[in-house]
C-alpha positions in Angstrom: 86.9 74.3 87.6 83.3 76.0 86.9 82.9 79.6 86.5 81.5 79.8 90.2 84.2 78.0 91.8 86.7 80.5 89.8 84.5 83.5 91.1 84.7 82.4 94.5 88.4 81.5 94.8 89.0 85.0 93.2 86.8 86.6 96.1 88.9 85.5 98.9 91.2 88.4 97.7 90.0 91.3 100.1 90.4 95.2 100.0 91.2 96.7 103.0 91.8 100.3 104.1 94.5 100.7 107.2 94.0 103.6 109.1 96.8 105.6 110.7 96.6 108.4 113.0 99.4 111.1 112.7 100.7 113.4 115.5 99.1 116.7 113.1 95.5 114.9 114.0 95.0 113.5 110.5 94.7 109.9 109.1 97.3 108.4 106.9 95.1 105.7 105.1 96.6 103.0 103.5 94.1 100.9 101.2 95.7 97.5 100.4 94.6 94.1 99.0 95.2 91.0 100.9 97.6 88.3 99.6 96.5 85.7 97.6 96.7 82.2 99.0 99.3 79.9 96.8 96.1 78.3 95.0 94.8 81.4 94.7 98.0 82.8 92.7 98.2 79.8 90.2 94.9 80.2 89.3 95.5 83.7 88.4 98.7 82.8 86.7 96.6 80.1 84.8 93.9 82.7 83.7 96.6 85.1 82.7 95.6 87.5 85.0 97.6 90.3 86.6 96.7 91.8 90.0 96.8 95.6 90.1 99.6 97.4 92.5 98.6 98.5 95.9 97.0 101.8 95.7 99.0 104.7 96.8 98.2 106.1 100.5 95.8 109.1 101.1 96.2 111.6 103.9 92.8 113.2 105.3 92.0 115.5 108.1 90.6 114.2 111.1 86.5 114.7 111.1 84.2 113.2 113.9 82.2 111.4 110.9 85.2 109.0 110.7 83.9 106.0 112.5 86.9 103.4 112.8 86.1 99.8 113.8 88.5 97.6 116.0 90.6 97.6 118.3 93.9 100.0 118.6 97.4 97.8 118.0 99.7 98.0 120.9 
């Protein structure tokens, strides 16, 4: 596997922020890495790498400057 192919495969792992509104008008932000596919997991193991643990959640005050994209979950 070429170095470019390895990097392209590892690029499938994304970092996303899940924003959850709280009842006291703040935001609970859960930064999360997407789950790697089976072949990406095998590549990570073969390269003797470890994915970092999920980052801790953050709690922030609600401000108008926060723009939330997407549709609310119902």
